[in-house]
VMD Tcl script that draws the C-alpha trace (Angstrom):
set ca {
  {-36.57 80.48 -17.38}
  {-37.60 82.18 -13.82}
  {-35.38 81.57 -11.20}
  {-38.14 79.98 -9.15}
  {-38.44 77.14 -11.77}
  {-34.89 76.41 -12.04}
  {-34.94 76.25 -8.12}
  {-37.69 73.49 -7.54}
  {-36.13 71.51 -10.14}
  {-33.10 71.67 -8.64}
  {-34.32 71.21 -5.42}
  {-36.44 68.08 -7.08}
  {-33.15 66.58 -8.47}
  {-31.81 66.60 -5.07}
  {-34.08 65.14 -3.12}
  {-34.13 62.50 -5.71}
  {-30.32 61.55 -5.17}
  {-30.81 61.66 -1.49}
  {-31.77 57.73 -1.58}
  {-28.71 56.84 -3.58}
  {-26.10 58.86 -1.23}
  {-28.01 57.06 1.87}
  {-27.70 53.63 0.40}
  {-24.05 54.23 -0.76}
  {-23.45 55.59 2.60}
  {-24.43 52.90 4.45}
  {-23.14 49.97 2.75}
  {-19.45 52.22 3.13}
  {-19.79 51.60 6.96}
  {-20.80 48.84 6.53}
  {-17.52 47.74 4.64}
  {-15.55 50.23 7.42}
  {-17.01 48.00 9.80}
  {-16.39 44.54 8.60}
  {-12.66 45.86 7.97}
  {-12.42 47.27 11.72}
  {-13.87 43.94 12.96}
  {-13.18 41.16 10.75}
  {-9.78 40.00 11.38}
  {-11.11 40.44 15.36}
  {-14.26 37.94 14.58}
  {-11.83 35.32 12.91}
  {-8.98 35.75 14.97}
  {-11.61 34.43 17.72}
  {-12.95 32.18 15.77}
  {-9.26 30.71 14.83}
  {-8.67 30.77 18.35}
  {-11.76 28.84 19.37}
  {-10.45 25.84 16.49}
  {-7.66 25.55 18.13}
  {-8.81 25.53 21.68}
  {-11.50 22.45 20.22}
  {-8.28 21.24 18.84}
  {-5.97 21.19 21.34}
  {-8.57 19.42 24.04}
  {-7.46 15.74 22.63}
  {-3.74 17.16 21.41}
  {-0.78 16.42 23.04}
  {2.28 18.46 21.07}
  {5.06 17.04 23.04}
  {4.89 13.29 21.44}
  {4.49 14.45 18.37}
  {8.09 15.35 16.20}
  {6.88 18.69 14.47}
  {3.35 19.56 16.90}
  {3.01 22.92 14.81}
  {3.12 21.19 10.99}
  {0.98 18.56 12.49}
  {-1.71 20.70 13.19}
  {-2.25 22.50 10.17}
  {-1.81 18.91 7.62}
  {-4.33 17.35 10.12}
  {-6.76 20.34 9.44}
  {-6.56 20.30 6.12}
  {-7.26 16.81 5.62}
  {-10.28 16.64 8.46}
  {-11.37 19.31 5.80}
  {-10.68 18.36 2.51}
  {-9.44 14.54 2.22}
  {-11.77 12.00 -0.36}
  {-11.64 8.76 -0.49}
  {-13.43 6.67 -3.64}
  {-13.70 2.45 -3.46}
  {-13.98 0.86 -5.65}
  {-17.38 -1.32 -6.38}
  {-16.49 -4.09 -8.26}
  {-16.96 -6.72 -5.74}
  {-15.87 -9.82 -8.57}
  {-13.99 -11.13 -5.26}
  {-16.99 -11.59 -2.96}
  {-17.87 -15.54 -3.97}
  {-14.29 -16.15 -2.36}
  {-14.94 -13.96 0.41}
  {-15.23 -16.79 3.33}
  {-15.28 -15.94 7.15}
  {-11.72 -16.75 8.53}
  {-11.69 -20.10 10.95}
  {-10.45 -18.39 13.92}
  {-10.86 -14.58 14.42}
  {-7.24 -13.30 13.89}
  {-5.51 -10.55 14.75}
  {-5.36 -9.12 11.08}
  {-8.99 -10.32 10.53}
  {-9.76 -7.64 13.29}
  {-7.27 -4.81 12.07}
  {-8.18 -4.80 8.51}
  {-12.13 -5.03 8.93}
  {-12.39 -1.99 11.52}
  {-10.06 -0.07 8.82}
  {-13.08 -1.21 6.23}
  {-15.72 -0.04 8.45}
  {-14.50 3.10 9.93}
  {-13.41 4.09 6.18}
  {-17.43 3.81 5.68}
  {-18.27 5.56 9.07}
  {-16.31 8.52 8.16}
  {-16.57 11.73 6.34}
  {-13.40 10.90 4.49}
  {-15.34 8.40 1.97}
  {-17.09 9.38 -0.87}
  {-19.02 8.31 -3.53}
  {-18.24 10.99 -6.02}
  {-15.04 9.57 -8.08}
  {-14.58 13.80 -8.74}
  {-13.84 14.77 -5.57}
  {-11.53 11.96 -4.58}
  {-7.83 12.42 -3.32}
  {-6.96 8.80 -2.94}
  {-8.52 5.66 -4.68}
  {-8.93 2.18 -2.51}
  {-9.01 -1.39 -4.29}
  {-11.02 -3.21 -1.91}
  {-8.92 -6.42 -1.58}
  {-9.71 -8.67 1.68}
  {-7.21 -10.97 1.36}
  {-7.44 -12.47 4.97}
  {-10.87 -13.31 3.92}
  {-10.12 -15.52 0.73}
  {-10.35 -19.13 0.80}
  {-9.51 -21.79 -1.82}
  {-7.47 -24.73 -3.54}
  {-4.18 -22.45 -2.69}
  {-2.42 -19.13 -1.96}
  {-1.57 -18.98 -5.36}
  {-4.81 -19.77 -7.69}
  {-6.00 -17.02 -4.90}
  {-3.31 -14.88 -5.80}
  {-4.22 -15.53 -9.13}
  {-7.87 -14.54 -8.87}
  {-6.60 -11.35 -6.88}
  {-4.10 -10.41 -10.20}
  {-7.22 -11.01 -12.68}
  {-9.35 -8.31 -10.87}
  {-6.79 -5.54 -10.55}
  {-6.15 -5.92 -13.83}
  {-9.83 -5.69 -14.71}
  {-10.67 -2.54 -12.77}
  {-7.05 -1.01 -14.17}
  {-8.37 -1.78 -18.35}
  {-12.85 -0.87 -17.14}
  {-12.37 2.53 -15.69}
  {-10.40 5.68 -15.99}
  {-8.79 6.34 -12.34}
  {-5.26 4.14 -12.53}
  {-4.26 6.14 -15.93}
  {-3.83 9.41 -13.89}
  {-0.79 8.38 -12.04}
  {-0.16 5.34 -13.37}
  {-1.06 3.94 -9.82}
  {0.27 6.13 -7.29}
  {-2.96 7.65 -6.16}
  {-4.50 3.80 -5.37}
  {-3.65 2.04 -2.32}
  {-5.14 -1.38 -1.11}
  {-4.87 -3.00 1.98}
  {-2.85 -6.87 2.62}
  {-2.76 -8.83 6.00}
  {-1.80 -11.83 4.17}
  {0.63 -14.12 2.19}
  {-1.88 -13.66 -0.59}
  {-1.67 -10.24 -1.11}
  {2.32 -10.85 -1.33}
  {1.87 -13.26 -4.28}
  {-0.59 -10.82 -6.28}
  {1.26 -8.53 -5.90}
  {4.57 -10.07 -7.21}
  {2.61 -10.99 -10.29}
  {1.68 -7.15 -10.33}
  {4.43 -4.98 -11.33}
  {1.49 -2.47 -12.15}
  {1.11 -2.48 -7.90}
  {4.76 -1.18 -7.63}
  {3.63 2.86 -7.15}
  {0.29 2.31 -5.29}
  {0.33 2.56 -1.27}
  {0.12 -0.74 0.55}
  {-1.24 -0.51 3.92}
  {-0.51 -3.86 5.62}
  {-0.61 -5.80 9.19}
  {3.68 -5.86 8.84}
  {6.15 -5.14 7.09}
  {6.74 -8.67 6.24}
  {3.00 -8.21 4.46}
  {4.32 -6.30 1.40}
  {6.49 -7.50 -1.03}
  {8.65 -4.80 -1.30}
  {8.36 -2.45 2.29}
  {8.95 1.09 1.29}
  {8.85 3.39 4.52}
  {8.23 6.52 2.22}
  {5.16 5.30 0.72}
  {3.79 1.91 2.57}
  {2.17 2.44 5.90}
  {1.60 -0.08 8.83}
  {-1.14 -0.68 10.77}
  {-1.57 -0.67 14.13}
  {-3.48 -3.38 15.32}
  {-6.79 -3.66 17.19}
  {-7.03 -3.45 20.62}
  {-6.49 -7.67 21.18}
  {-8.83 -10.19 22.54}
  {-7.43 -11.33 26.12}
  {-8.02 -15.03 24.76}
  {-5.32 -13.94 21.78}
  {-1.93 -15.20 21.89}
  {-0.03 -12.80 24.52}
  {3.12 -11.61 22.42}
  {4.82 -9.58 24.71}
  {8.56 -9.84 26.88}
  {7.08 -7.98 29.82}
  {9.79 -7.55 32.44}
  {9.44 -4.81 34.93}
  {7.29 -1.74 33.17}
  {9.09 -2.56 30.20}
  {8.00 -5.06 27.38}
  {9.70 -6.15 24.06}
  {8.28 -6.96 21.13}
  {11.61 -8.41 19.51}
  {11.03 -12.34 18.89}
  {7.49 -11.24 18.53}
  {5.88 -13.01 15.08}
  {3.95 -9.93 15.19}
  {6.01 -6.91 15.87}
  {3.54 -4.47 15.23}
  {0.22 -5.75 16.87}
  {2.31 -6.15 20.15}
  {4.11 -2.99 20.28}
  {0.48 -1.60 20.40}
  {-1.15 -4.51 22.71}
  {2.24 -3.06 24.92}
  {0.89 1.06 24.61}
  {-2.63 0.05 24.90}
  {-1.46 -2.25 28.46}
  {0.20 1.01 29.70}
  {4.20 -1.12 29.16}
  {7.04 1.41 27.84}
  {7.75 -0.27 24.83}
  {11.26 -0.93 23.77}
  {11.91 -0.43 20.27}
  {14.16 -0.35 17.60}
  {13.63 2.82 15.45}
  {15.24 1.05 11.89}
  {12.07 -1.74 12.45}
  {9.51 -0.49 10.16}
  {6.95 -1.78 11.99}
  {7.07 0.73 13.98}
  {3.65 2.61 13.75}
  {4.04 6.25 12.56}
  {7.14 6.42 13.05}
  {7.57 9.95 10.88}
  {4.78 11.73 13.09}
  {5.15 11.04 16.93}
  {8.43 10.86 18.70}
  {8.75 7.43 19.61}
  {11.64 9.09 22.27}
  {9.58 10.57 24.47}
  {6.98 6.95 25.09}
  {9.53 4.50 24.70}
  {12.90 3.21 25.15}
  {14.94 3.27 21.89}
  {17.58 0.33 21.77}
  {19.61 0.20 18.37}
  {19.60 -3.40 18.15}
  {18.31 -6.60 19.14}
  {20.85 -7.46 21.61}
  {19.96 -4.72 23.45}
  {16.67 -5.17 24.25}
  {16.89 -6.90 27.50}
  {19.11 -4.15 28.74}
  {17.00 -1.28 28.49}
  {15.17 -1.17 31.62}
  {18.07 1.14 33.51}
  {15.25 4.10 32.50}
  {13.89 5.17 36.32}
  {13.00 8.03 38.79}
  {11.85 11.11 36.63}
  {12.98 9.51 33.66}
  {10.46 7.14 33.84}
  {8.12 8.87 35.24}
  {8.28 11.64 32.34}
  {7.97 8.48 29.57}
  {5.47 6.39 31.15}
  {2.97 10.07 31.13}
  {3.68 10.47 27.65}
  {2.97 6.77 26.94}
  {-0.87 7.72 28.44}
  {-1.22 10.73 25.88}
  {-0.37 8.21 23.10}
  {-2.77 5.62 23.77}
  {-5.30 7.30 21.99}
  {-3.37 7.09 18.52}
  {-3.81 3.34 18.87}
  {-6.74 2.63 19.69}
  {-9.83 2.29 16.99}
  {-13.28 3.11 17.93}
  {-16.71 2.75 15.97}
  {-17.84 5.71 14.82}
  {-14.20 6.26 14.77}
  {-13.07 9.65 16.66}
  {-10.28 12.51 16.46}
  {-6.77 11.14 16.93}
  {-7.77 7.84 16.91}
  {-5.50 4.68 14.87}
  {-8.24 5.26 11.90}
  {-7.29 9.11 12.17}
  {-3.98 8.77 12.24}
  {-4.17 6.05 9.12}
  {-6.28 8.40 7.14}
  {-3.25 11.20 7.70}
  {-0.38 9.52 6.82}
  {-2.54 9.06 3.63}
  {-3.49 12.19 3.17}
  {0.44 13.35 3.51}
  {1.07 10.61 0.37}
  {-0.87 12.33 -1.76}
  {1.45 15.64 -0.80}
  {4.68 13.95 -0.69}
}
mol new
graphics top color blue
foreach p $ca { graphics top sphere $p radius 0.5 }
foreach p [lrange $ca 0 end-1] q [lrange $ca 1 end] { graphics top cylinder $p $q radius 0.2 }
display resetview
């Protein structure tokens, strides 16, 4: 083959491969830029996310703020709750004769859940399942009769749906703020593993702090009975029939609560550092002797008290870090530990 022909053929092959080489060089350059700048872009995005979170977050009132922030962010991204659709008990629900604290709290919880991103109608993506029993709305012949209806309803759900069998009820929860629920739970050993969300520990057959959760009170209406024993800038709830509601009311009113951390009705005691915004006592007899805190120490307590008020307030629709989200956080943690 003549030399000129071979040269022309080599030149054509070289020209044909040039676009491929250019594309390869382009992708190599892009990959190099991504590797070079992506960590910085990611850090900047993470920093902006953290700054947005910190706008509403007061680290100094939490037991472990770093741990809380990481879990809270994960919860907001991933947590889903499925609510059973069966409404067999609806015909037994009537508006309470009197608007009560319990009715306000439970109604607000159900309303917030439906308004939130945590609610899902896809049972396959759910982390927890809610049995929607509204015992505070039930009226009938007797508590025992109503409790029997609740038992039959729950047993029917368990037999008809597959969800219960995954964990024998450990990934289920129900809200109870009435004696009907206590009686019904007593007759249903199947519910022992389920999470109880209650208005007060006395609303649980056997309250287990590592599993069960107390709802903070809805912001109370002015015409409701005030259970607070107020002395100066401190509020004691040791004789109140609704201890958790009384504590929440004191906080929302800006009164430093006097509490015993051994009391199961202290909301979020495993999340918030109550020593930073309340007067801690060891026994009931000390409740009225906790007023010796003054000066700079009291100022710090009261400043922190204002920071935690958002965690005890209910909103519609719910907002970041409010009472509803704090309950969601506790439920989310129950699915992990």
